[in-house]
C-alpha positions, 0 to 999 in steps of 0.5 A: 356064750352070753349069759346076760338075759336078753330083754325084748326091745320096746318099739319106740320112735316115730314109726311106733307113733305113726303106727298107733296114730294111723287109725285115729280120726281127724277130731282126735288128731286135731285134739292132739295138735291142740294139746301139743300147741298148749303144752309149751311155747316152743310147740306154739312157735313151731306150729305157727311158723309151720303154718305161716311157712310160705309167708317170708315176711310173716308173723313167725319170722318176726317172732324168731327175729325178735329172739335173735335181736333180744340176745344183742339188744333187749328191750330192757337192760344189756345184751346177754350175748347168748349166741347159742339162743340166737342160733337156735332161733335160726335152726328152729325157724328153718326146721319149722318152715323150710323157708329159705328166704326167711332163714337167710333173712334171720342169718343176716339179722344175726350178723347185722346185730352182732356187728352193730353190737360191736360198734356200740360197745367195743371189741368182743372176742375171737369166739364171738367173731367166729360165730358171726363169720359162720353165720355170714358164711352160711348165708353166703352158701344159701345165696350161692346154692339155693337162693341166688335170686334173693341176693338183690333183696339182701345186697344193701344190708350186706353192704351196710354190714361190710361198712360197719365191720370195716375197722373191727379186729380179729380178722372179722372186718376182712372176712366180711369184706371178702365175703361181700365182694365175692357175693357181689362178683358172683350174684350181682346182676350186670 
């Protein structure tokens, strides 16, 4: 027998919000969106990206690209290599837009900048290269499954990464070489 008094569950989550908003007028919804937009930079980025989703090379994509590049090559100072921040930019863009081409572009941007960073500043560590390999594998998966037609637009960039990674240790150079060769075999048009 349970002697603990049961407290009624408070409704929460999207279902409750949706129910409350169901009767709102268009001006009230617009005011809410404006308030969300003004509440934080993350909200602004999300909304701008959502409305720019079809534009694979648009302003939203460039803003998220800058967030990635900034972790490796900031405008001032040295790269902080906050790889989680760079990954977050990719995830946030994907969530906001659902744009596969833009997401693939950001994944490759991450790999390119990480590889270039090693070329300029020397060997890093295994976790760093695992992170780059993970992004490259995710890109390859996207290209194989959802975006085979995009391979041609990334082909030259992938070849450049392969060339840059050629003498990088920790198995990273080998991984890049293998992944690029497999993509070329599977997706290059004869």
